[in-house]
TORKOL-4160 file (C-alpha; in steps of 0.2 Angstrom, whole numbers, padded with zeros to 4 digits, m for minus):
417
<pt num="1" X="0000" Y="0000" Z="0000"/>
<pt num="2" X="0008" Y="0017" Z="m0005"/>
<pt num="3" X="0008" Y="0030" Z="0009"/>
<pt num="4" X="0008" Y="0049" Z="0007"/>
<pt num="5" X="0010" Y="0056" Z="0024"/>
<pt num="6" X="0003" Y="0073" Z="0019"/>
<pt num="7" X="m0013" Y="0065" Z="0015"/>
<pt num="8" X="m0015" Y="0058" Z="0032"/>
<pt num="9" X="m0025" Y="0067" Z="0045"/>
<pt num="10" X="m0014" Y="0075" Z="0059"/>
<pt num="11" X="m0018" Y="0074" Z="0077"/>
<pt num="12" X="m0016" Y="0090" Z="0087"/>
<pt num="13" X="0002" Y="0094" Z="0093"/>
<pt num="14" X="m0003" Y="0096" Z="0112"/>
<pt num="15" X="m0013" Y="0080" Z="0112"/>
<pt num="16" X="0003" Y="0069" Z="0108"/>
<pt num="17" X="0013" Y="0075" Z="0123"/>
<pt num="18" X="0016" Y="0061" Z="0134"/>
<pt num="19" X="0018" Y="0059" Z="0153"/>
<pt num="20" X="0033" Y="0051" Z="0163"/>
<pt num="21" X="0025" Y="0034" Z="0163"/>
<pt num="22" X="0026" Y="0035" Z="0144"/>
<pt num="23" X="0044" Y="0040" Z="0144"/>
<pt num="24" X="0049" Y="0024" Z="0154"/>
<pt num="25" X="0046" Y="0009" Z="0141"/>
<pt num="26" X="0048" Y="m0009" Z="0143"/>
<pt num="27" X="0066" Y="m0012" Z="0135"/>
<pt num="28" X="0069" Y="m0025" Z="0122"/>
<pt num="29" X="0077" Y="m0041" Z="0128"/>
<pt num="30" X="0096" Y="m0041" Z="0125"/>
<pt num="31" X="0097" Y="m0059" Z="0117"/>
<pt num="32" X="0078" Y="m0062" Z="0117"/>
<pt num="33" X="0073" Y="m0049" Z="0105"/>
<pt num="34" X="0080" Y="m0049" Z="0086"/>
<pt num="35" X="0097" Y="m0041" Z="0084"/>
<pt num="36" X="0088" Y="m0030" Z="0072"/>
<pt num="37" X="0076" Y="m0023" Z="0085"/>
<pt num="38" X="0092" Y="m0016" Z="0093"/>
<pt num="39" X="0098" Y="m0010" Z="0077"/>
<pt num="40" X="0081" Y="m0001" Z="0073"/>
<pt num="41" X="0081" Y="0007" Z="0090"/>
<pt num="42" X="0099" Y="0014" Z="0087"/>
<pt num="43" X="0094" Y="0020" Z="0070"/>
<pt num="44" X="0078" Y="0029" Z="0077"/>
<pt num="45" X="0088" Y="0036" Z="0091"/>
<pt num="46" X="0100" Y="0044" Z="0080"/>
<pt num="47" X="0086" Y="0051" Z="0069"/>
<pt num="48" X="0077" Y="0060" Z="0083"/>
<pt num="49" X="0095" Y="0067" Z="0090"/>
<pt num="50" X="0096" Y="0074" Z="0071"/>
<pt num="51" X="0079" Y="0081" Z="0072"/>
<pt num="52" X="0082" Y="0090" Z="0089"/>
<pt num="53" X="0099" Y="0098" Z="0084"/>
<pt num="54" X="0092" Y="0103" Z="0067"/>
<pt num="55" X="0077" Y="0111" Z="0076"/>
<pt num="56" X="0089" Y="0120" Z="0088"/>
<pt num="57" X="0099" Y="0127" Z="0074"/>
<pt num="58" X="0083" Y="0133" Z="0065"/>
<pt num="59" X="0078" Y="0141" Z="0081"/>
<pt num="60" X="0094" Y="0150" Z="0082"/>
<pt num="61" X="0094" Y="0157" Z="0065"/>
<pt num="62" X="0077" Y="0166" Z="0065"/>
<pt num="63" X="0070" Y="0180" Z="0074"/>
<pt num="64" X="0050" Y="0177" Z="0073"/>
<pt num="65" X="0046" Y="0172" Z="0091"/>
<pt num="66" X="0030" Y="0165" Z="0086"/>
<pt num="67" X="0039" Y="0153" Z="0073"/>
<pt num="68" X="0052" Y="0149" Z="0087"/>
<pt num="69" X="0037" Y="0144" Z="0099"/>
<pt num="70" X="0030" Y="0132" Z="0086"/>
<pt num="71" X="0047" Y="0124" Z="0083"/>
<pt num="72" X="0049" Y="0123" Z="0102"/>
<pt num="73" X="0033" Y="0113" Z="0104"/>
<pt num="74" X="0038" Y="0101" Z="0090"/>
<pt num="75" X="0056" Y="0099" Z="0097"/>
<pt num="76" X="0049" Y="0095" Z="0114"/>
<pt num="77" X="0039" Y="0081" Z="0107"/>
<pt num="78" X="0055" Y="0075" Z="0097"/>
<pt num="79" X="0064" Y="0075" Z="0113"/>
<pt num="80" X="0051" Y="0065" Z="0122"/>
<pt num="81" X="0053" Y="0052" Z="0107"/>
<pt num="82" X="0072" Y="0051" Z="0109"/>
<pt num="83" X="0070" Y="0047" Z="0128"/>
<pt num="84" X="0058" Y="0034" Z="0124"/>
<pt num="85" X="0070" Y="0025" Z="0111"/>
<pt num="86" X="0084" Y="0028" Z="0122"/>
<pt num="87" X="0075" Y="0019" Z="0136"/>
<pt num="88" X="0072" Y="0004" Z="0126"/>
<pt num="89" X="0091" Y="m0001" Z="0129"/>
<pt num="90" X="0091" Y="m0015" Z="0142"/>
<pt num="91" X="0100" Y="m0011" Z="0158"/>
<pt num="92" X="0112" Y="m0025" Z="0157"/>
<pt num="93" X="0118" Y="m0021" Z="0140"/>
<pt num="94" X="0134" Y="m0011" Z="0142"/>
<pt num="95" X="0145" Y="0001" Z="0132"/>
<pt num="96" X="0154" Y="m0012" Z="0121"/>
<pt num="97" X="0139" Y="m0023" Z="0118"/>
<pt num="98" X="0129" Y="m0008" Z="0112"/>
<pt num="99" X="0143" Y="m0004" Z="0101"/>
<pt num="100" X="0142" Y="m0020" Z="0092"/>
<pt num="101" X="0124" Y="m0015" Z="0088"/>
<pt num="102" X="0129" Y="0002" Z="0081"/>
<pt num="103" X="0141" Y="m0007" Z="0069"/>
<pt num="104" X="0128" Y="m0019" Z="0063"/>
<pt num="105" X="0117" Y="m0004" Z="0060"/>
<pt num="106" X="0130" Y="0004" Z="0050"/>
<pt num="107" X="0135" Y="m0011" Z="0040"/>
<pt num="108" X="0117" Y="m0018" Z="0035"/>
<pt num="109" X="0109" Y="m0001" Z="0034"/>
<pt num="110" X="0123" Y="0006" Z="0021"/>
<pt num="111" X="0122" Y="m0011" Z="0012"/>
<pt num="112" X="0103" Y="m0009" Z="0010"/>
<pt num="113" X="0104" Y="0009" Z="0004"/>
<pt num="114" X="0118" Y="0006" Z="m0007"/>
<pt num="115" X="0108" Y="m0008" Z="m0016"/>
<pt num="116" X="0093" Y="0003" Z="m0019"/>
<pt num="117" X="0100" Y="0020" Z="m0022"/>
<pt num="118" X="0099" Y="0025" Z="m0040"/>
<pt num="119" X="0112" Y="0039" Z="m0040"/>
<pt num="120" X="0130" Y="0033" Z="m0045"/>
<pt num="121" X="0140" Y="0045" Z="m0034"/>
<pt num="122" X="0130" Y="0041" Z="m0019"/>
<pt num="123" X="0131" Y="0022" Z="m0021"/>
<pt num="124" X="0150" Y="0024" Z="m0023"/>
<pt num="125" X="0150" Y="0034" Z="m0005"/>
<pt num="126" X="0140" Y="0020" Z="0002"/>
<pt num="127" X="0150" Y="0005" Z="m0005"/>
<pt num="128" X="0166" Y="0015" Z="0001"/>
<pt num="129" X="0161" Y="0018" Z="0019"/>
<pt num="130" X="0153" Y="0001" Z="0020"/>
<pt num="131" X="0170" Y="m0008" Z="0020"/>
<pt num="132" X="0176" Y="0003" Z="0034"/>
<pt num="133" X="0161" Y="0000" Z="0046"/>
<pt num="134" X="0162" Y="m0019" Z="0042"/>
<pt num="135" X="0181" Y="m0018" Z="0048"/>
<pt num="136" X="0176" Y="m0008" Z="0063"/>
<pt num="137" X="0163" Y="m0022" Z="0068"/>
<pt num="138" X="0178" Y="m0034" Z="0067"/>
<pt num="139" X="0189" Y="m0024" Z="0078"/>
<pt num="140" X="0177" Y="m0021" Z="0092"/>
<pt num="141" X="0171" Y="m0040" Z="0090"/>
<pt num="142" X="0189" Y="m0045" Z="0094"/>
<pt num="143" X="0189" Y="m0033" Z="0109"/>
<pt num="144" X="0173" Y="m0040" Z="0115"/>
<pt num="145" X="0179" Y="m0058" Z="0117"/>
<pt num="146" X="0196" Y="m0052" Z="0124"/>
<pt num="147" X="0189" Y="m0041" Z="0137"/>
<pt num="148" X="0172" Y="m0050" Z="0140"/>
<pt num="149" X="0173" Y="m0068" Z="0135"/>
<pt num="150" X="0158" Y="m0064" Z="0124"/>
<pt num="151" X="0155" Y="m0068" Z="0105"/>
<pt num="152" X="0148" Y="m0055" Z="0095"/>
<pt num="153" X="0139" Y="m0068" Z="0085"/>
<pt num="154" X="0127" Y="m0070" Z="0099"/>
<pt num="155" X="0124" Y="m0051" Z="0097"/>
<pt num="156" X="0122" Y="m0050" Z="0077"/>
<pt num="157" X="0114" Y="m0067" Z="0075"/>
<pt num="158" X="0117" Y="m0076" Z="0060"/>
<pt num="159" X="0114" Y="m0059" Z="0049"/>
<pt num="160" X="0130" Y="m0051" Z="0048"/>
<pt num="161" X="0147" Y="m0058" Z="0045"/>
<pt num="162" X="0161" Y="m0054" Z="0056"/>
<pt num="163" X="0178" Y="m0053" Z="0046"/>
<pt num="164" X="0192" Y="m0041" Z="0041"/>
<pt num="165" X="0187" Y="m0027" Z="0029"/>
<pt num="166" X="0197" Y="m0013" Z="0022"/>
<pt num="167" X="0210" Y="m0012" Z="0038"/>
<pt num="168" X="0205" Y="0002" Z="0050"/>
<pt num="169" X="0222" Y="0009" Z="0049"/>
<pt num="170" X="0220" Y="0012" Z="0031"/>
<pt num="171" X="0204" Y="0024" Z="0034"/>
<pt num="172" X="0213" Y="0038" Z="0039"/>
<pt num="173" X="0214" Y="0051" Z="0025"/>
<pt num="174" X="0217" Y="0070" Z="0024"/>
<pt num="175" X="0201" Y="0080" Z="0028"/>
<pt num="176" X="0201" Y="0087" Z="0011"/>
<pt num="177" X="0197" Y="0070" Z="0004"/>
<pt num="178" X="0181" Y="0068" Z="0014"/>
<pt num="179" X="0171" Y="0081" Z="0004"/>
<pt num="180" X="0159" Y="0076" Z="m0010"/>
<pt num="181" X="0148" Y="0084" Z="m0024"/>
<pt num="182" X="0130" Y="0087" Z="m0016"/>
<pt num="183" X="0115" Y="0079" Z="m0025"/>
<pt num="184" X="0102" Y="0091" Z="m0033"/>
<pt num="185" X="0085" Y="0088" Z="m0025"/>
<pt num="186" X="0076" Y="0094" Z="m0040"/>
<pt num="187" X="0084" Y="0081" Z="m0050"/>
<pt num="188" X="0086" Y="0067" Z="m0037"/>
<pt num="189" X="0072" Y="0054" Z="m0034"/>
<pt num="190" X="0064" Y="0053" Z="m0016"/>
<pt num="191" X="0073" Y="0037" Z="m0011"/>
<pt num="192" X="0091" Y="0045" Z="m0014"/>
<pt num="193" X="0086" Y="0062" Z="m0006"/>
<pt num="194" X="0080" Y="0051" Z="0010"/>
<pt num="195" X="0096" Y="0039" Z="0009"/>
<pt num="196" X="0109" Y="0054" Z="0010"/>
<pt num="197" X="0100" Y="0061" Z="0026"/>
<pt num="198" X="0096" Y="0046" Z="0034"/>
<pt num="199" X="0114" Y="0039" Z="0032"/>
<pt num="200" X="0121" Y="0055" Z="0038"/>
<pt num="201" X="0110" Y="0055" Z="0055"/>
<pt num="202" X="0116" Y="0036" Z="0058"/>
<pt num="203" X="0134" Y="0039" Z="0056"/>
<pt num="204" X="0132" Y="0056" Z="0066"/>
<pt num="205" X="0124" Y="0045" Z="0080"/>
<pt num="206" X="0138" Y="0034" Z="0079"/>
<pt num="207" X="0152" Y="0048" Z="0079"/>
<pt num="208" X="0143" Y="0056" Z="0094"/>
<pt num="209" X="0142" Y="0040" Z="0104"/>
<pt num="210" X="0160" Y="0037" Z="0102"/>
<pt num="211" X="0165" Y="0055" Z="0106"/>
<pt num="212" X="0155" Y="0056" Z="0121"/>
<pt num="213" X="0157" Y="0037" Z="0128"/>
<pt num="214" X="0173" Y="0030" Z="0121"/>
<pt num="215" X="0183" Y="0039" Z="0135"/>
<pt num="216" X="0173" Y="0029" Z="0148"/>
<pt num="217" X="0178" Y="0013" Z="0143"/>
<pt num="218" X="0185" Y="0003" Z="0156"/>
<pt num="219" X="0204" Y="0001" Z="0150"/>
<pt num="220" X="0216" Y="0010" Z="0139"/>
<pt num="221" X="0217" Y="m0001" Z="0124"/>
<pt num="222" X="0198" Y="0001" Z="0122"/>
<pt num="223" X="0199" Y="0019" Z="0124"/>
<pt num="224" X="0210" Y="0021" Z="0111"/>
<pt num="225" X="0201" Y="0010" Z="0099"/>
<pt num="226" X="0186" Y="0021" Z="0102"/>
<pt num="227" X="0197" Y="0037" Z="0099"/>
<pt num="228" X="0203" Y="0029" Z="0082"/>
<pt num="229" X="0187" Y="0023" Z="0075"/>
<pt num="230" X="0178" Y="0040" Z="0082"/>
<pt num="231" X="0189" Y="0049" Z="0070"/>
<pt num="232" X="0184" Y="0038" Z="0056"/>
<pt num="233" X="0167" Y="0041" Z="0060"/>
<pt num="234" X="0170" Y="0060" Z="0058"/>
<pt num="235" X="0176" Y="0057" Z="0041"/>
<pt num="236" X="0160" Y="0048" Z="0037"/>
<pt num="237" X="0149" Y="0061" Z="0043"/>
<pt num="238" X="0159" Y="0073" Z="0033"/>
<pt num="239" X="0157" Y="0063" Z="0017"/>
<pt num="240" X="0138" Y="0060" Z="0019"/>
<pt num="241" X="0134" Y="0076" Z="0024"/>
<pt num="242" X="0143" Y="0084" Z="0009"/>
<pt num="243" X="0130" Y="0074" Z="m0002"/>
<pt num="244" X="0115" Y="0083" Z="0005"/>
<pt num="245" X="0109" Y="0097" Z="m0005"/>
<pt num="246" X="0114" Y="0113" Z="0004"/>
<pt num="247" X="0101" Y="0125" Z="m0007"/>
<pt num="248" X="0084" Y="0122" Z="0002"/>
<pt num="249" X="0078" Y="0135" Z="0014"/>
<pt num="250" X="0076" Y="0131" Z="0033"/>
<pt num="251" X="0058" Y="0129" Z="0030"/>
<pt num="252" X="0061" Y="0116" Z="0016"/>
<pt num="253" X="0074" Y="0107" Z="0025"/>
<pt num="254" X="0063" Y="0106" Z="0041"/>
<pt num="255" X="0049" Y="0098" Z="0029"/>
<pt num="256" X="0061" Y="0085" Z="0023"/>
<pt num="257" X="0066" Y="0081" Z="0040"/>
<pt num="258" X="0049" Y="0078" Z="0046"/>
<pt num="259" X="0045" Y="0068" Z="0030"/>
<pt num="260" X="0060" Y="0057" Z="0032"/>
<pt num="261" X="0056" Y="0054" Z="0050"/>
<pt num="262" X="0038" Y="0048" Z="0045"/>
<pt num="263" X="0046" Y="0036" Z="0032"/>
<pt num="264" X="0058" Y="0029" Z="0044"/>
<pt num="265" X="0044" Y="0026" Z="0057"/>
<pt num="266" X="0033" Y="0018" Z="0045"/>
<pt num="267" X="0048" Y="0007" Z="0039"/>
<pt num="268" X="0052" Y="0002" Z="0056"/>
<pt num="269" X="0034" Y="m0002" Z="0060"/>
<pt num="270" X="0033" Y="m0013" Z="0044"/>
<pt num="271" X="0049" Y="m0023" Z="0049"/>
<pt num="272" X="0048" Y="m0024" Z="0068"/>
<pt num="273" X="0046" Y="m0041" Z="0075"/>
<pt num="274" X="0045" Y="m0036" Z="0094"/>
<pt num="275" X="0027" Y="m0033" Z="0098"/>
<pt num="276" X="0031" Y="m0020" Z="0113"/>
<pt num="277" X="0043" Y="m0010" Z="0101"/>
<pt num="278" X="0032" Y="m0011" Z="0086"/>
<pt num="279" X="0018" Y="m0001" Z="0096"/>
<pt num="280" X="0030" Y="0012" Z="0100"/>
<pt num="281" X="0034" Y="0014" Z="0081"/>
<pt num="282" X="0016" Y="0015" Z="0077"/>
<pt num="283" X="0013" Y="0029" Z="0090"/>
<pt num="284" X="0028" Y="0039" Z="0084"/>
<pt num="285" X="0022" Y="0037" Z="0066"/>
<pt num="286" X="0005" Y="0045" Z="0071"/>
<pt num="287" X="0015" Y="0058" Z="0080"/>
<pt num="288" X="0027" Y="0062" Z="0066"/>
<pt num="289" X="0012" Y="0065" Z="0055"/>
<pt num="290" X="0007" Y="0079" Z="0066"/>
<pt num="291" X="0025" Y="0086" Z="0067"/>
<pt num="292" X="0025" Y="0086" Z="0047"/>
<pt num="293" X="0009" Y="0094" Z="0045"/>
<pt num="294" X="0015" Y="0108" Z="0058"/>
<pt num="295" X="0030" Y="0110" Z="0047"/>
<pt num="296" X="0019" Y="0111" Z="0032"/>
<pt num="297" X="0009" Y="0126" Z="0040"/>
<pt num="298" X="0025" Y="0135" Z="0043"/>
<pt num="299" X="0031" Y="0133" Z="0025"/>
<pt num="300" X="0014" Y="0139" Z="0019"/>
<pt num="301" X="0013" Y="0153" Z="0030"/>
<pt num="302" X="0031" Y="0160" Z="0029"/>
<pt num="303" X="0036" Y="0155" Z="0010"/>
<pt num="304" X="0019" Y="0153" Z="0003"/>
<pt num="305" X="0024" Y="0135" Z="m0004"/>
<pt num="306" X="0016" Y="0119" Z="m0003"/>
<pt num="307" X="0023" Y="0101" Z="m0001"/>
<pt num="308" X="0023" Y="0097" Z="m0019"/>
<pt num="309" X="0036" Y="0111" Z="m0021"/>
<pt num="310" X="0048" Y="0102" Z="m0009"/>
<pt num="311" X="0043" Y="0084" Z="m0012"/>
<pt num="312" X="0034" Y="0082" Z="m0027"/>
<pt num="313" X="0034" Y="0062" Z="m0026"/>
<pt num="314" X="0028" Y="0061" Z="m0008"/>
<pt num="315" X="0022" Y="0043" Z="m0008"/>
<pt num="316" X="0035" Y="0033" Z="0002"/>
<pt num="317" X="0049" Y="0025" Z="m0008"/>
<pt num="318" X="0054" Y="0007" Z="m0006"/>
<pt num="319" X="0053" Y="0005" Z="0014"/>
<pt num="320" X="0069" Y="0001" Z="0023"/>
<pt num="321" X="0070" Y="m0017" Z="0030"/>
<pt num="322" X="0085" Y="m0026" Z="0039"/>
<pt num="323" X="0091" Y="m0042" Z="0032"/>
<pt num="324" X="0107" Y="m0051" Z="0029"/>
<pt num="325" X="0119" Y="m0044" Z="0015"/>
<pt num="326" X="0133" Y="m0056" Z="0016"/>
<pt num="327" X="0135" Y="m0059" Z="m0002"/>
<pt num="328" X="0133" Y="m0041" Z="m0007"/>
<pt num="329" X="0147" Y="m0035" Z="0006"/>
<pt num="330" X="0158" Y="m0050" Z="0000"/>
<pt num="331" X="0157" Y="m0043" Z="m0018"/>
<pt num="332" X="0161" Y="m0026" Z="m0013"/>
<pt num="333" X="0175" Y="m0031" Z="m0002"/>
<pt num="334" X="0182" Y="m0041" Z="m0016"/>
<pt num="335" X="0182" Y="m0028" Z="m0029"/>
<pt num="336" X="0186" Y="m0012" Z="m0019"/>
<pt num="337" X="0196" Y="m0017" Z="m0004"/>
<pt num="338" X="0210" Y="m0006" Z="m0009"/>
<pt num="339" X="0201" Y="0010" Z="m0013"/>
<pt num="340" X="0204" Y="0025" Z="m0004"/>
<pt num="341" X="0196" Y="0044" Z="m0006"/>
<pt num="342" X="0205" Y="0055" Z="m0018"/>
<pt num="343" X="0197" Y="0072" Z="m0019"/>
<pt num="344" X="0178" Y="0070" Z="m0025"/>
<pt num="345" X="0181" Y="0051" Z="m0030"/>
<pt num="346" X="0187" Y="0035" Z="m0025"/>
<pt num="347" X="0203" Y="0026" Z="m0033"/>
<pt num="348" X="0213" Y="0011" Z="m0030"/>
<pt num="349" X="0228" Y="0016" Z="m0017"/>
<pt num="350" X="0241" Y="0009" Z="m0031"/>
<pt num="351" X="0235" Y="0023" Z="m0042"/>
<pt num="352" X="0236" Y="0037" Z="m0030"/>
<pt num="353" X="0251" Y="0050" Z="m0033"/>
<pt num="354" X="0265" Y="0047" Z="m0020"/>
<pt num="355" X="0263" Y="0065" Z="m0017"/>
<pt num="356" X="0245" Y="0064" Z="m0012"/>
<pt num="357" X="0238" Y="0071" Z="0004"/>
<pt num="358" X="0233" Y="0053" Z="0008"/>
<pt num="359" X="0251" Y="0048" Z="0011"/>
<pt num="360" X="0255" Y="0064" Z="0019"/>
<pt num="361" X="0242" Y="0061" Z="0032"/>
<pt num="362" X="0245" Y="0043" Z="0034"/>
<pt num="363" X="0263" Y="0048" Z="0038"/>
<pt num="364" X="0257" Y="0060" Z="0052"/>
<pt num="365" X="0245" Y="0049" Z="0061"/>
<pt num="366" X="0252" Y="0032" Z="0058"/>
<pt num="367" X="0271" Y="0035" Z="0064"/>
<pt num="368" X="0271" Y="0018" Z="0072"/>
<pt num="369" X="0258" Y="0007" Z="0062"/>
<pt num="370" X="0261" Y="m0008" Z="0074"/>
<pt num="371" X="0255" Y="0002" Z="0088"/>
<pt num="372" X="0240" Y="0009" Z="0080"/>
<pt num="373" X="0224" Y="0004" Z="0091"/>
<pt num="374" X="0215" Y="m0007" Z="0079"/>
<pt num="375" X="0229" Y="m0017" Z="0075"/>
<pt num="376" X="0234" Y="m0020" Z="0093"/>
<pt num="377" X="0217" Y="m0025" Z="0098"/>
<pt num="378" X="0218" Y="m0039" Z="0085"/>
<pt num="379" X="0236" Y="m0044" Z="0088"/>
<pt num="380" X="0231" Y="m0046" Z="0107"/>
<pt num="381" X="0216" Y="m0057" Z="0103"/>
<pt num="382" X="0228" Y="m0068" Z="0092"/>
<pt num="383" X="0241" Y="m0069" Z="0106"/>
<pt num="384" X="0228" Y="m0074" Z="0119"/>
<pt num="385" X="0216" Y="m0086" Z="0109"/>
<pt num="386" X="0229" Y="m0092" Z="0095"/>
<pt num="387" X="0219" Y="m0083" Z="0081"/>
<pt num="388" X="0208" Y="m0068" Z="0078"/>
<pt num="389" X="0189" Y="m0069" Z="0081"/>
<pt num="390" X="0178" Y="m0070" Z="0066"/>
<pt num="391" X="0160" Y="m0077" Z="0061"/>
<pt num="392" X="0162" Y="m0081" Z="0044"/>
<pt num="393" X="0152" Y="m0092" Z="0031"/>
<pt num="394" X="0167" Y="m0095" Z="0022"/>
<pt num="395" X="0185" Y="m0089" Z="0021"/>
<pt num="396" X="0187" Y="m0070" Z="0018"/>
<pt num="397" X="0185" Y="m0066" Z="m0001"/>
<pt num="398" X="0202" Y="m0056" Z="m0001"/>
<pt num="399" X="0217" Y="m0067" Z="0000"/>
<pt num="400" X="0228" Y="m0054" Z="0010"/>
<pt num="401" X="0214" Y="m0054" Z="0024"/>
<pt num="402" X="0212" Y="m0073" Z="0026"/>
<pt num="403" X="0227" Y="m0076" Z="0038"/>
<pt num="404" X="0219" Y="m0078" Z="0055"/>
<pt num="405" X="0235" Y="m0077" Z="0065"/>
<pt num="406" X="0242" Y="m0061" Z="0058"/>
<pt num="407" X="0232" Y="m0044" Z="0056"/>
<pt num="408" X="0237" Y="m0036" Z="0040"/>
<pt num="409" X="0239" Y="m0017" Z="0043"/>
<pt num="410" X="0246" Y="m0012" Z="0025"/>
<pt num="411" X="0232" Y="m0016" Z="0013"/>
<pt num="412" X="0224" Y="m0001" Z="0006"/>
<pt num="413" X="0237" Y="0010" Z="0014"/>
<pt num="414" X="0253" Y="0005" Z="0006"/>
<pt num="415" X="0256" Y="0004" Z="m0013"/>
<pt num="416" X="0257" Y="m0015" Z="m0019"/>
<pt num="417" X="0254" Y="m0021" Z="m0002"/>
């Protein structure tokens, strides 16, 4: 069934404000619920974070207090939604266990978007960062077993493989190489416009999580891993954020934000297997319809535009669903593992000029490659268990990454590695 949220009847904003009991939901089960329930909660927590901070920036960039009051009312509701979603995390799920969920989200969301987006340049960006988040999952999984004696496969189910991707040490690039050409909203299809904003918010959530909580990890080696991967997430957010069309007005951007939230909650509702969480997605979809129509009222009042001027194809595109992407990821890994970013594009590291910023930056940050945190984590696991931790359906598709007794820290970083 096709859904156009602009044709749905909205509730009054004041009627959707929740009480304290509503803000204390029953958490999902750490192992009893589907791993993708955890993933959906992380995605929507990041979506609400983006919504709140966009609204604050809009608020700080206008003078009309009547408008600011309207923004504040919707923002308060968004904050309540975020508190509910954050409260779905079980009390016994710790920092590192949640991190496994963050990286599973990054892997399977990115793979889904990459397989459905039509824009070639957006697909290239998604495929490129996919291999990096895939490797992050591998590094954190090795830390999980070393520090907790736990296996990441118990958290990701049999949906997501855990094996090396492009080595994390090879992810560190000069900031100049994180900038892309933006899409054109007037030419892009609805799915592409949604995809670039969704992945930006999701990666931003991961970046913020590592920025704020990485320093709370219980030992130094773990703190250093969060620091390193947190820096890569900064690159990903810069890359994805630069794909977003910067031309729309504040009112147009606000409408797009609310539309995407409606689309995401409807997707989560359609995909969810946990009955308790499913009810929350249903309730929040209804609330987002109210937010969307409030934003539409502002667009009509202040810019004399209607929703067709901003989102002419307003029926929801293909809904986001979470499923295993093993074969797709293996194909991308096999074909592009040695790629790096070079200005607005991606090239094989062997074809990058030796004078390029990539090598200059690598020489600055990786002065002692064998002491890089991601490499140390895996080598310590090998030392303790005799081999690295993996959860594979078959051997890694890249020959250089098949050795389980030695971590490769040159592939994608050193020419002819």
